[in-house]
C-alpha positions as CSV (number, residue, x, y, z in Angstrom):
1,X,17.2,94.7,-9.8
2,X,20.3,92.5,-10.5
3,X,19.6,88.9,-11.4
4,X,21.4,86.3,-9.2
5,X,24.2,84.5,-11.1
6,X,23.4,81.0,-11.7
7,X,26.1,79.1,-13.6
8,X,23.7,76.3,-14.6
9,X,21.4,78.7,-16.4
10,X,21.1,77.3,-20.1
11,X,17.6,78.4,-21.2
12,X,18.2,78.9,-24.9
13,X,15.7,79.7,-27.8
14,X,14.3,76.9,-29.6
15,X,13.5,78.6,-33.0
16,X,16.5,80.9,-33.6
17,X,20.3,80.6,-33.2
18,X,21.3,81.3,-29.6
19,X,23.4,84.5,-29.1
20,X,25.3,86.3,-26.4
21,X,22.1,88.2,-25.3
22,X,20.7,84.8,-24.2
23,X,23.6,84.7,-21.6
24,X,23.2,88.3,-20.5
25,X,22.7,88.9,-16.8
26,X,21.7,92.4,-15.9
27,X,24.2,94.0,-13.5
28,X,24.9,97.4,-11.8
29,X,27.9,99.5,-13.0
30,X,29.8,102.1,-11.7
31,X,31.2,105.4,-13.5
32,X,35.0,105.8,-14.1
33,X,35.1,108.6,-11.5
34,X,33.6,106.3,-8.8
35,X,36.0,105.6,-5.9
36,X,37.4,102.4,-4.8
37,X,35.4,102.9,-1.5
38,X,32.3,103.2,-3.6
39,X,33.1,99.8,-5.2
40,X,34.0,98.3,-1.8
41,X,30.7,99.3,-0.3
42,X,28.8,97.9,-3.3
43,X,30.6,94.5,-3.3
44,X,29.9,94.3,0.6
45,X,26.3,95.2,0.1
46,X,25.8,93.0,-3.0
47,X,27.5,89.7,-2.3
48,X,26.0,88.1,-5.3
49,X,28.0,90.4,-7.5
50,X,31.1,88.7,-9.1
51,X,32.0,91.5,-11.5
52,X,31.4,95.1,-11.9
53,X,31.5,97.0,-15.2
54,X,33.0,100.4,-15.3
55,X,31.3,102.7,-17.7
56,X,31.7,106.2,-19.3
57,X,28.5,107.6,-20.9
58,X,27.0,104.2,-20.7
59,X,29.9,102.5,-22.7
60,X,32.0,99.9,-20.8
61,X,35.8,100.6,-20.4
62,X,36.8,98.0,-18.0
63,X,35.6,95.3,-15.6
64,X,36.4,94.9,-11.9
65,X,36.6,91.3,-10.6
66,X,35.3,91.0,-7.2
67,X,37.9,88.3,-6.1
68,X,40.9,90.5,-7.3
69,X,39.4,93.7,-6.0
70,X,38.7,92.3,-2.5
71,X,42.0,90.6,-2.3
72,X,43.7,93.9,-3.0
73,X,41.7,95.8,-0.6
74,X,42.1,93.5,2.2
75,X,45.8,94.2,2.4
76,X,47.0,96.4,5.2
77,X,46.5,100.2,4.6
78,X,45.0,99.6,1.1
79,X,41.6,101.0,2.1
80,X,43.4,104.1,3.5
81,X,45.7,104.5,0.5
82,X,43.3,103.8,-2.2
83,X,39.9,104.2,-0.9
84,X,39.3,107.6,-2.2
85,X,41.2,107.1,-5.6
86,X,39.2,106.1,-8.8
87,X,38.2,102.6,-9.2
88,X,40.1,102.4,-12.5
89,X,43.1,101.5,-10.4
90,X,42.0,97.9,-9.9
91,X,39.9,97.2,-13.1
92,X,40.8,95.1,-16.0
93,X,41.2,97.6,-18.8
94,X,40.8,95.2,-21.6
95,X,38.0,92.9,-20.8
96,X,36.2,90.8,-23.3
97,X,33.3,92.9,-24.7
98,X,31.0,91.4,-27.2
99,X,27.8,92.6,-28.9
100,X,24.5,90.9,-27.8
101,X,23.9,89.6,-31.3
102,X,27.2,87.6,-31.4
103,X,26.5,83.8,-31.9
104,X,27.2,81.4,-29.1
105,X,29.8,79.6,-31.3
106,X,31.7,82.9,-32.2
107,X,31.5,83.9,-28.5
108,X,33.0,80.8,-27.5
109,X,36.0,81.3,-29.8
110,X,36.4,84.9,-28.6
111,X,36.3,83.7,-24.9
112,X,39.0,81.0,-25.5
113,X,41.2,83.6,-27.4
114,X,40.9,86.1,-24.5
115,X,42.4,83.6,-22.1
116,X,41.6,82.5,-18.6
117,X,40.2,85.8,-17.5
118,X,37.2,85.8,-19.7
119,X,36.2,82.3,-18.3
120,X,37.2,83.2,-14.7
121,X,35.8,86.7,-14.5
122,X,33.3,86.8,-17.2
123,X,32.6,89.2,-20.2
124,X,30.7,92.3,-20.9
125,X,27.7,92.2,-23.3
126,X,26.7,95.5,-25.1
127,X,24.2,96.5,-27.6
128,X,25.1,99.2,-30.0
129,X,28.2,99.8,-27.7
130,X,26.0,100.4,-24.7
131,X,26.2,98.1,-21.6
132,X,23.6,95.5,-21.4
133,X,25.0,93.1,-18.7
134,X,27.5,90.6,-18.1
135,X,28.0,86.8,-18.9
136,X,30.0,84.3,-17.1
137,X,32.5,81.6,-18.3
138,X,30.7,78.8,-16.3
139,X,27.5,79.9,-17.7
140,X,28.9,79.7,-21.3
141,X,30.6,76.4,-20.9
142,X,27.2,75.0,-19.6
143,X,25.5,76.3,-22.5
144,X,28.1,75.1,-25.0
145,X,27.9,71.6,-23.4
146,X,24.2,71.4,-23.6
147,X,24.2,72.6,-27.2
148,X,26.7,70.0,-28.0
149,X,24.7,67.3,-26.2
150,X,21.6,68.4,-28.1
151,X,23.4,68.2,-31.4
152,X,24.7,64.7,-30.5
153,X,21.2,63.7,-29.5
154,X,19.9,64.8,-32.9
155,X,22.5,63.1,-34.8
156,X,22.1,59.8,-32.9
157,X,18.4,60.1,-33.4
158,X,19.0,60.4,-37.0
159,X,21.6,57.4,-37.1
160,X,19.2,55.2,-35.0
161,X,16.3,56.0,-37.5
162,X,18.9,55.1,-40.3
163,X,19.4,51.9,-38.6
164,X,15.6,51.3,-38.8
165,X,15.8,51.8,-42.6
166,X,18.8,49.6,-42.9
167,X,17.3,46.7,-40.9
168,X,14.2,47.1,-43.1
169,X,16.2,46.6,-46.2
170,X,17.4,43.3,-44.7
171,X,14.1,42.2,-43.6
172,X,13.0,40.6,-47.1
173,X,16.2,38.5,-47.0
174,X,15.4,37.3,-43.5
175,X,12.0,36.1,-44.6
176,X,13.5,34.6,-47.6
177,X,16.0,32.7,-45.5
178,X,13.4,31.3,-43.2
179,X,11.3,30.0,-46.3
180,X,14.2,28.6,-48.2
181,X,16.3,27.1,-45.5
182,X,14.7,25.9,-42.2
183,X,18.1,25.1,-40.8
184,X,19.9,28.3,-41.2
185,X,21.0,31.4,-39.2
186,X,22.2,34.8,-40.2
187,X,23.9,37.1,-37.7
188,X,24.3,40.8,-38.5
189,X,26.2,42.9,-35.9
190,X,27.2,46.4,-37.0
191,X,30.2,47.9,-35.1
192,X,28.2,51.1,-34.7
193,X,24.4,51.7,-34.8
194,X,24.6,51.3,-38.7
195,X,27.1,49.4,-40.5
196,X,28.8,48.6,-43.8
197,X,27.9,45.0,-44.0
198,X,24.8,43.7,-45.8
199,X,23.4,40.4,-47.1
200,X,20.9,39.2,-49.7
201,X,19.0,36.0,-49.6
202,X,16.4,35.0,-52.2
203,X,14.4,32.0,-53.3
204,X,14.3,31.4,-57.0
205,X,12.7,28.7,-59.2
206,X,14.9,25.5,-58.6
207,X,17.0,26.9,-55.9
208,X,18.2,29.9,-53.6
209,X,21.0,32.4,-53.7
210,X,22.8,34.2,-51.0
211,X,25.3,37.1,-50.9
212,X,27.2,38.3,-48.0
213,X,29.0,41.6,-48.5
214,X,31.4,43.8,-46.6
215,X,31.5,47.4,-47.9
216,X,34.3,50.0,-47.4
217,X,34.1,51.5,-44.0
218,X,31.6,51.2,-41.2
219,X,29.0,53.4,-39.4
220,X,27.5,56.0,-41.5
221,X,29.9,55.9,-44.5
222,X,29.6,52.1,-44.6
223,X,25.9,52.3,-44.4
224,X,25.7,54.7,-47.5
225,X,27.9,52.1,-49.3
226,X,25.5,49.3,-48.4
227,X,22.6,51.4,-50.0
228,X,24.7,51.8,-53.2
229,X,26.0,48.2,-53.4
230,X,22.5,46.4,-52.4
231,X,20.8,48.5,-55.1
232,X,23.4,47.7,-57.7
233,X,23.2,44.0,-56.7
234,X,19.5,44.1,-57.3
235,X,20.1,45.3,-60.7
236,X,22.8,42.8,-61.3
237,X,20.3,40.0,-60.3
238,X,17.8,41.3,-62.8
239,X,20.3,41.5,-65.5
240,X,22.1,38.2,-65.2
241,X,20.1,36.1,-62.8
242,X,21.3,34.3,-59.6
243,X,22.6,31.1,-61.1
244,X,26.2,32.3,-61.9
245,X,27.8,33.9,-58.9
246,X,30.9,34.9,-60.8
247,X,28.8,36.8,-63.4
248,X,27.0,38.5,-60.5
249,X,30.1,39.7,-58.9
250,X,31.5,40.8,-62.3
251,X,28.3,42.8,-63.0
252,X,28.3,44.4,-59.5
253,X,31.9,45.4,-60.1
254,X,31.0,47.4,-63.2
255,X,28.0,48.9,-61.5
256,X,30.0,50.2,-58.5
257,X,32.9,51.5,-60.7
258,X,30.3,53.2,-62.9
259,X,28.3,54.7,-60.1
260,X,31.3,56.1,-58.2
261,X,33.4,57.0,-61.3
262,X,36.2,54.7,-60.1
263,X,38.0,53.9,-63.2
264,X,41.8,54.1,-63.3
265,X,42.9,57.4,-64.7
266,X,39.3,58.6,-64.8
267,X,36.7,57.0,-67.1
268,X,37.8,59.1,-70.0
269,X,41.5,59.6,-69.0
270,X,40.5,62.8,-67.1
271,X,42.4,62.0,-63.8
272,X,41.9,59.9,-60.8
273,X,38.5,59.3,-59.2
274,X,37.5,61.2,-56.1
275,X,36.8,58.0,-54.2
276,X,38.2,54.4,-53.9
277,X,35.4,52.3,-52.3
278,X,34.0,49.0,-53.0
279,X,33.3,45.8,-51.2
280,X,34.2,42.1,-50.6
281,X,31.6,39.6,-51.1
282,X,30.7,35.8,-51.1
283,X,28.0,34.8,-53.6
284,X,26.3,31.3,-53.5
285,X,23.7,29.5,-55.7
286,X,22.4,26.2,-54.5
287,X,20.4,24.1,-57.0
288,X,17.7,22.1,-55.0
289,X,17.5,19.4,-57.7
290,X,21.1,18.5,-58.2
291,X,22.3,19.6,-54.9
292,X,25.1,21.5,-56.6
293,X,26.6,24.5,-55.0
294,X,28.2,27.3,-56.9
295,X,30.3,29.8,-55.2
296,X,32.4,32.9,-56.1
297,X,34.1,35.1,-53.7
298,X,36.0,38.5,-53.5
299,X,38.1,38.2,-50.5
300,X,35.4,36.4,-48.6
301,X,36.0,32.5,-48.4
302,X,33.3,29.8,-47.9
303,X,33.7,27.0,-45.3
304,X,32.1,23.6,-46.3
305,X,31.7,20.7,-43.6
306,X,30.4,17.6,-45.2
307,X,29.1,14.7,-43.2
308,X,32.0,12.2,-42.3
309,X,34.8,14.6,-43.2
310,X,37.4,15.5,-40.4
311,X,38.1,19.0,-41.4
312,X,36.5,22.0,-43.0
313,X,36.9,22.4,-46.7
314,X,37.9,26.0,-47.4
315,X,36.9,27.4,-50.8
316,X,39.3,30.2,-51.2
317,X,38.2,33.7,-52.5
318,X,39.7,35.8,-55.2
319,X,42.1,38.4,-53.9
320,X,40.6,41.4,-55.7
321,X,37.9,43.5,-54.2
322,X,34.9,44.6,-56.1
323,X,34.4,48.1,-57.5
324,X,37.7,49.6,-56.4
325,X,39.7,52.0,-58.7
326,X,42.5,49.6,-59.1
327,X,40.0,46.7,-60.0
328,X,39.7,46.3,-63.8
329,X,36.2,46.8,-65.0
330,X,36.4,43.4,-66.9
331,X,37.9,41.5,-63.9
332,X,36.4,38.1,-63.4
333,X,36.2,36.1,-60.3
334,X,36.4,32.3,-60.6
335,X,33.4,30.2,-59.8
336,X,33.7,27.0,-57.8
337,X,31.2,24.2,-57.8
338,X,30.8,21.0,-55.7
339,X,28.1,18.5,-54.9
340,X,26.7,18.9,-51.3
341,X,25.6,15.7,-49.6
342,X,22.5,16.1,-47.3
343,X,23.6,17.4,-43.9
344,X,26.5,19.4,-45.2
345,X,27.2,22.8,-43.3
346,X,28.0,26.0,-45.1
347,X,29.5,29.0,-43.3
348,X,30.3,32.4,-44.7
349,X,31.3,35.6,-42.9
350,X,32.9,39.1,-43.3
351,X,36.4,39.7,-42.1
352,X,35.1,41.4,-38.9
353,X,34.9,38.1,-37.3
354,X,38.4,37.0,-38.1
355,X,40.0,40.3,-37.4
356,X,38.6,40.9,-33.9
357,X,41.5,41.4,-31.5
358,X,41.3,39.5,-28.0
359,X,42.3,36.9,-25.9
360,X,45.3,36.9,-23.4
361,X,47.9,37.7,-26.2
362,X,45.5,40.4,-27.9
363,X,45.7,38.7,-31.3
364,X,42.9,38.3,-33.9
365,X,40.2,35.7,-33.5
366,X,41.3,34.1,-36.8
367,X,39.9,31.4,-39.1
368,X,41.3,28.5,-37.2
369,X,39.1,29.1,-34.1
370,X,36.0,29.4,-36.4
371,X,36.8,26.1,-38.2
372,X,37.4,24.5,-34.7
373,X,34.2,25.6,-33.4
374,X,32.3,24.2,-36.5
375,X,33.9,20.9,-36.1
376,X,33.4,20.6,-32.4
377,X,29.6,21.4,-32.9
378,X,28.9,20.0,-36.2
379,X,25.9,18.2,-35.1
380,X,24.3,21.4,-33.7
381,X,21.6,23.4,-35.5
382,X,22.7,26.4,-37.4
383,X,21.0,28.6,-35.0
384,X,22.8,26.9,-32.0
385,X,26.1,27.3,-33.9
386,X,25.5,31.0,-34.5
387,X,24.7,31.5,-30.8
388,X,27.9,29.6,-29.8
389,X,30.1,31.6,-32.2
390,X,28.5,34.9,-30.9
391,X,29.3,33.8,-27.3
392,X,32.9,32.8,-28.3
393,X,33.5,36.0,-30.0
394,X,32.3,38.0,-27.1
395,X,34.5,36.0,-24.7
396,X,37.5,36.6,-26.9
397,X,36.8,40.2,-27.5
398,X,36.6,40.9,-23.6
399,X,37.3,44.4,-22.9
400,X,38.8,45.2,-26.3
401,X,36.7,47.5,-28.6
402,X,34.9,46.1,-31.5
403,X,37.1,46.6,-34.6
404,X,34.6,46.1,-37.4
405,X,31.2,45.0,-38.3
406,X,30.5,41.3,-38.1
407,X,28.1,39.3,-40.3
408,X,28.1,35.5,-40.7
409,X,25.8,33.0,-42.3
410,X,25.5,29.3,-41.7
411,X,23.1,26.7,-43.1
412,X,22.4,23.1,-44.0
413,X,20.8,23.0,-47.3
């Protein structure tokens, strides 16, 4: 008995690759010497039939489309003229014929190459050259869509779990921040589920250190870079300690270049490196006793607002990124030091904040707006400032897509 065609059928095997056999619908066929009258009677009796294979010794030689056949036979005198003639007169002599073991992916390409008729009229499925049944374009499209949706679901599940791991890496810094700085806030907003920004905050004897970093890329590639960079940062902290931010960046630069082989001309002159990735960073050390701040930055500036001052002081960062192929292995970033009176506000962020497009003129958010917000709400807590900035950025962004990861850190040491 013929199966009823259902274009939404998509029950596929779970533990083996899907093949054309999984789309096969058993169907009657007619021999090549059957008349058009026989085909007309069959289509009239079996209204669910959309196509009818024509066979010789069990091997398909053509396919009759119900729509085309019935359209022709409904013309005046066609039944009288063609009713007794062979059914091959109205069959497609070159239908798409595939073996049952053909993968769904390969079948999809074959169907597309065959053109519209394979999707509209279906295709023949054989096993060892013998007719097994037919498949339908809508059925194939539905299956492919469901397969792609399942793949996307699996990918997103993996990325979401990677986000759990990435957030777990940052948790120690969150705990250290709460212990070292009661009036502080750190916002981490990846553009995608995972991101290329990371941060490190740690309490040490006599003070605390903080690093805000923006690695090449965002999403999964950026997240991979954060794993590399945060691991190398931990090694650099063990090697040179937290008190000299410039030395920390220099050590991190050498580590990234060695890890990725990003030395100009190849490490041993053997040609260019395969990658050119790195990061921007702002590194801080604050001495609790002297209240001296030390800062070194690679393309990420630091904003300082001291009590009584009418404008934010901007400590400019070096213009050279960390770890890139063009960055010399011995490059040094200058360290800047200053005394911080009690109540001073520090603010550092990645460039995703400044570069976000929005507003009526669709321009970047920019540094000026950040400084203006800090000045207008200078008496607010760090947490309140962070929330105000998040709201301002969301309003500015409006319907524009998020361009990059956004991370920012503010505190009153």
